[in-house]
DRENTORKE-512111 format. One line per 4 residues: number of its first residue (from 1); their letters; for each residue x, y, z of C-alpha. Coordinates in Angstrom, 1 decimal. Example, Ala and Ser with C-alpha at 12.3 -4.5 7.8 and 13.67 -1.06 7.14 Angstrom:
<rs>
1) as) 12.3,-4.5,7.8  13.7,-1.1,7.1
</rs>
This chain:
<rs>
1) mkyi) -62.5,46.2,51.1  -61.5,49.0,48.6  -57.5,49.0,48.6  -55.6,51.8,48.3
5) etlk) -54.0,50.8,45.1  -56.7,50.3,43.2  -58.4,54.1,44.1  -59.0,56.5,41.6
9) eger) -59.5,60.3,41.5  -63.6,61.1,41.8  -64.0,58.5,43.6  -66.0,58.2,47.1
13) isdi) -64.8,55.4,49.5  -66.7,53.9,52.6  -64.3,51.5,54.2  -61.9,50.8,57.1
17) ylck) -58.4,52.2,57.3  -55.4,51.8,59.6  -54.4,55.2,60.9  -50.9,55.4,60.7
21) hkqa) -50.4,59.1,61.3  -52.6,62.2,62.5  -51.6,66.1,63.0  -53.3,68.9,63.6
25) lvtk) -52.4,71.9,61.8  -53.7,75.4,60.7  -54.2,76.8,57.6  -52.8,80.1,56.7
29) ngkp) -56.1,81.9,57.4  -56.2,80.3,60.5  -58.3,77.4,60.2  -57.7,74.2,61.8
33) yetv) -57.5,70.9,59.7  -56.2,67.6,60.6  -53.8,66.0,58.1  -53.8,61.9,58.5
37) ilqd) -51.9,58.9,56.8  -54.1,55.8,56.2  -53.0,52.5,55.3  -53.9,49.4,54.0
41) ktgt) -51.9,46.3,52.8  -51.4,48.0,49.5  -50.4,51.0,50.5  -50.5,54.8,52.4
45) ldak) -52.9,57.5,51.2  -52.7,61.3,52.2  -56.1,62.3,53.9  -57.4,65.5,55.0
49) iwep) -60.1,66.3,57.5  -61.0,69.8,56.8  -63.7,70.2,59.2  -62.0,68.2,62.0
53) nsag) -65.2,69.7,64.8  -68.2,68.9,62.4  -70.4,66.2,63.2  -69.9,62.9,61.8
57) iddf) -66.0,63.2,62.5  -65.7,61.3,65.7  -62.1,61.0,68.3  -59.4,58.8,67.1
61) dvmd) -56.2,58.5,68.0  -52.7,57.1,65.5  -52.5,53.2,65.2  -56.9,53.4,65.5
65) yvev) -58.2,51.5,62.6  -61.2,54.1,61.2  -64.0,53.8,58.8  -63.5,56.1,56.7
69) madi) -66.1,58.0,54.0  -64.0,60.4,51.9  -63.8,61.9,48.3  -61.0,61.1,46.3
73) tsfq) -59.0,64.2,44.9  -55.5,64.5,43.1  -53.3,67.3,44.8  -49.4,67.6,43.2
77) galq) -49.8,64.3,41.3  -50.8,62.2,44.2  -54.3,61.0,45.3  -55.4,62.5,48.3
81) anvk) -58.7,61.6,50.4  -61.1,64.6,51.3  -62.6,63.1,54.7  -66.4,63.9,54.9
85) rvrk) -66.9,61.6,57.9  -65.0,59.1,60.4  -65.5,56.8,63.1  -63.3,54.1,65.1
89) aseg) -64.0,50.9,64.3  -64.6,48.4,66.5  -62.4,44.6,66.9  -64.4,42.2,64.7
93) eydp) -64.6,44.6,62.2  -61.5,44.0,60.5  -58.6,41.6,59.7  -55.2,43.1,61.0
97) qdfl) -53.5,41.4,58.0  -55.4,43.6,55.5  -53.6,46.6,56.7  -49.8,45.2,56.9
101) ptse) -48.2,45.5,53.3  -46.4,42.4,52.6  -43.6,41.4,50.3  -44.4,39.9,47.1
105) knve) -42.2,36.8,47.3  -42.6,34.4,50.2  -40.8,35.1,53.2  -39.9,31.3,53.8
109) dmyk) -38.6,30.6,50.5  -36.0,34.3,50.7  -35.0,33.0,54.1  -34.0,29.2,52.7
113) efvs) -32.3,30.8,49.6  -30.7,33.8,52.2  -29.0,31.7,54.9  -27.4,29.4,52.0
117) yidk) -25.3,31.7,51.4  -23.5,31.1,55.1  -22.2,27.6,53.2  -20.3,30.0,50.9
121) vknp) -18.5,31.5,53.4  -15.5,29.6,54.2  -13.7,31.3,57.0  -14.8,29.3,60.0
125) ylnk) -14.6,32.6,61.6  -17.0,34.7,59.7  -19.0,31.4,59.1  -19.4,30.9,62.6
129) llks) -20.7,34.7,63.2  -23.3,34.4,60.7  -24.6,31.1,62.2  -24.7,32.9,65.2
133) fyve) -27.3,35.2,64.0  -29.2,33.6,61.5  -29.2,29.8,62.4  -29.0,29.6,66.1
137) dael) -30.9,33.3,67.2  -34.5,32.0,67.0  -35.7,35.5,68.3  -33.6,37.3,66.0
141) ikkf) -34.6,35.3,62.9  -38.2,35.8,63.5  -37.8,39.5,63.8  -35.7,39.5,60.6
145) kfhs) -38.4,37.8,58.5  -41.0,39.8,59.8  -39.4,43.3,59.6  -39.3,46.1,57.2
149) aaks) -36.1,47.5,55.9  -37.4,51.2,56.3  -40.3,53.5,57.8  -40.4,55.0,54.2
153) vhhg) -38.8,55.1,50.8  -38.0,51.3,49.9  -39.2,48.0,51.1  -41.5,49.5,53.9
157) fvgg) -43.2,45.9,54.2  -43.1,42.9,56.2  -40.7,40.9,54.8  -38.7,44.3,53.6
161) lleh) -35.5,43.6,55.2  -34.9,40.3,54.3  -36.0,40.8,50.8  -33.6,44.1,50.7
165) slsv) -30.7,42.0,52.2  -31.1,38.9,50.0  -31.0,41.7,47.0  -27.8,43.1,48.1
169) tklc) -26.2,39.7,49.1  -26.9,38.3,45.8  -25.4,41.1,43.9  -22.4,41.1,46.0
173) dyya) -21.9,37.9,45.0  -21.9,38.6,41.5  -19.3,41.2,42.4  -17.1,39.0,44.3
177) qtyt) -17.3,36.4,40.8  -16.7,39.7,38.7  -14.0,41.5,40.1  -11.3,38.9,41.7
181) vlnr) -9.6,41.9,43.9  -12.9,41.2,46.6  -12.3,39.0,49.6  -15.7,37.1,49.1
185) dlll) -15.8,35.6,52.5  -15.5,39.5,53.6  -18.2,40.9,51.3  -20.8,38.4,51.7
189) taam) -20.6,38.2,55.6  -21.1,42.2,55.3  -23.8,42.0,53.0  -25.8,39.4,54.9
193) lhdv) -25.3,41.7,58.0  -25.2,45.5,57.4  -28.9,45.8,58.1  -29.4,43.5,61.0
197) gktw) -29.4,47.0,63.2  -32.8,48.0,61.8  -34.4,44.6,63.7  -33.7,47.2,66.8
201) elsa) -33.9,50.7,64.9  -37.4,50.2,63.7  -40.2,48.6,66.1  -42.5,45.6,64.4
205) fpvn) -45.5,46.0,62.5  -48.0,47.5,62.3  -46.0,50.9,64.0  -42.9,50.3,62.0
209) dytd) -41.5,53.5,63.5  -37.9,54.5,65.1  -37.4,53.2,68.2  -35.3,55.2,70.8
213) dgql) -32.3,53.7,70.2  -33.0,54.0,66.7  -33.3,57.7,67.0  -30.1,57.8,69.4
217) lghi) -28.2,55.6,67.5  -29.6,54.4,64.1  -29.1,50.9,62.3  -25.4,51.5,61.4
221) miga) -24.2,52.2,65.1  -26.9,49.2,66.7  -25.5,46.8,64.0  -21.7,47.3,64.6
225) eeis) -22.1,47.0,68.2  -24.4,43.7,68.0  -21.6,42.3,65.6  -18.5,43.3,68.4
229) yrir) -20.8,41.8,71.1  -20.9,38.4,69.2  -16.9,38.3,68.2  -15.9,39.3,71.5
233) gmeg) -17.5,35.6,72.7  -15.8,33.7,69.8  -12.4,33.3,71.1  -9.8,33.4,68.4
237) fpak) -11.7,35.9,66.1  -8.8,37.5,64.2  -8.5,41.2,65.4  -7.8,42.7,61.9
241) lase) -10.7,40.7,60.5  -13.0,41.9,63.1  -12.4,46.0,62.2  -12.3,45.1,58.0
245) lkhc) -16.2,43.9,59.0  -17.3,46.0,61.3  -15.7,49.0,58.7  -18.0,47.5,56.0
249) ilah) -21.1,48.0,58.2  -19.7,51.5,59.5  -19.4,52.5,55.8  -22.2,50.8,53.7
253) hgel) -23.9,54.1,53.1  -21.2,55.7,51.1  -21.1,59.1,52.4  -21.0,61.1,55.8
257) eygs) -24.1,62.8,54.9  -25.6,59.7,54.5  -25.3,58.3,58.1  -22.0,56.5,57.4
261) pkkp) -19.6,57.2,60.5  -16.7,56.3,58.0  -16.4,56.4,54.3  -15.2,53.2,52.2
265) alae) -11.7,52.7,52.5  -11.9,48.7,51.9  -12.5,47.4,48.1  -15.3,45.1,49.8
269) aval) -17.1,48.5,51.9  -17.6,50.3,48.1  -18.9,47.1,46.7  -21.0,46.6,49.4
273) nlad) -22.3,50.2,49.2  -22.9,50.1,45.2  -24.9,47.1,46.2  -27.1,48.9,49.0
277) ntda) -27.8,51.8,47.1  -28.5,49.9,43.9  -31.3,48.0,45.5  -32.4,50.8,47.6
281) kmqt) -33.0,53.0,44.3  -34.4,50.3,42.1  -37.0,49.3,44.7  -37.7,53.2,45.3
285) ikem) -38.4,53.5,41.5  -40.3,49.8,41.2  -42.9,51.3,44.0  -43.1,54.8,42.4
289) fhsa) -44.0,52.9,39.1  -46.6,50.6,41.1  -48.0,53.4,42.7  -48.9,55.4,39.9
293) gdnn) -50.9,52.4,38.1  -51.9,53.2,34.5  -50.2,56.4,34.4  -47.5,56.7,32.1
297) gwlg) -46.9,60.3,31.9  -44.7,62.1,34.1  -45.1,61.3,37.6  -43.3,64.4,38.8
301) ynrl) -39.9,65.2,40.6  -38.4,63.0,42.7  -36.5,64.1,45.8  -34.3,61.0,46.0
305) fesn) -33.7,61.4,42.1  -33.5,64.7,41.7  -35.0,64.2,38.8  -39.0,64.1,36.8
309) frks) -39.4,60.5,36.4  -42.3,58.5,34.1  -41.9,54.9,32.8  -40.0,54.1,30.1
313) tnyn) -42.3,53.1,26.7  -43.1,49.7,26.2  -42.3,48.8,22.4  -43.6,45.3,23.1
317) d) -47.1,46.6,23.2
</rs>
């Protein structure tokens, strides 16, 4: 199988990929065409079917595995497939595991490290709350390990939610050790729970798309509601502590325009926002550079950073 990350301009491919997106469009001249996003475990590829009604272009739908013959071209600095022929593949012609992007890190090792932070939370109520999610809830644990952290942008792969949550927790642990103004128990708990709502916001792979609740509520509200529900079942949980924890969850995107219902009003909420933003942006850069392959030149304008990007010079070469 020719994986997407190995493709180069000028190649012709003839292989099976997962159709993640398909849309019928019309050019400025009124000519119909289709835009498709193909996926395998190494990434996604934009594809165009310029002659959708021609011989050799069979019917297929989103989430079908399709055999594609196409020429690899470049458009605005990104690879694109110009599709010549396509057909729906049959079961037995492909292994679904080849089409799921997966964390480079071992999921079980990450989860073991992640749950080890529960023992560092000394407050009995927060410790019990974390265990209700990550020790006692087998269904949630399974989903949490398998889920992505986003539909796209960053950590959009199997194990991505766990990898991101672990990184944010480790950053927050560092902040708490460095800045004594921070309540370590509160911050670690908020870090471990800040994106738990994504297990309901996004559907499982291979779909990895927004659920109805994800569209209507979003992971911040979903997470805060789930935390509230579990707290109500814990006798004696301090009301003020519950409000502070939920505030950190509600404010972790930092700004109203970024989806946070509240702006940070606690030091722990500020620290959580910084950790979340740091990991999301650094992972985005990592994925951008990975997609660029051997290209050490300018990679083009990036909307997230509002800047043209390139790799820095490696003076060790």
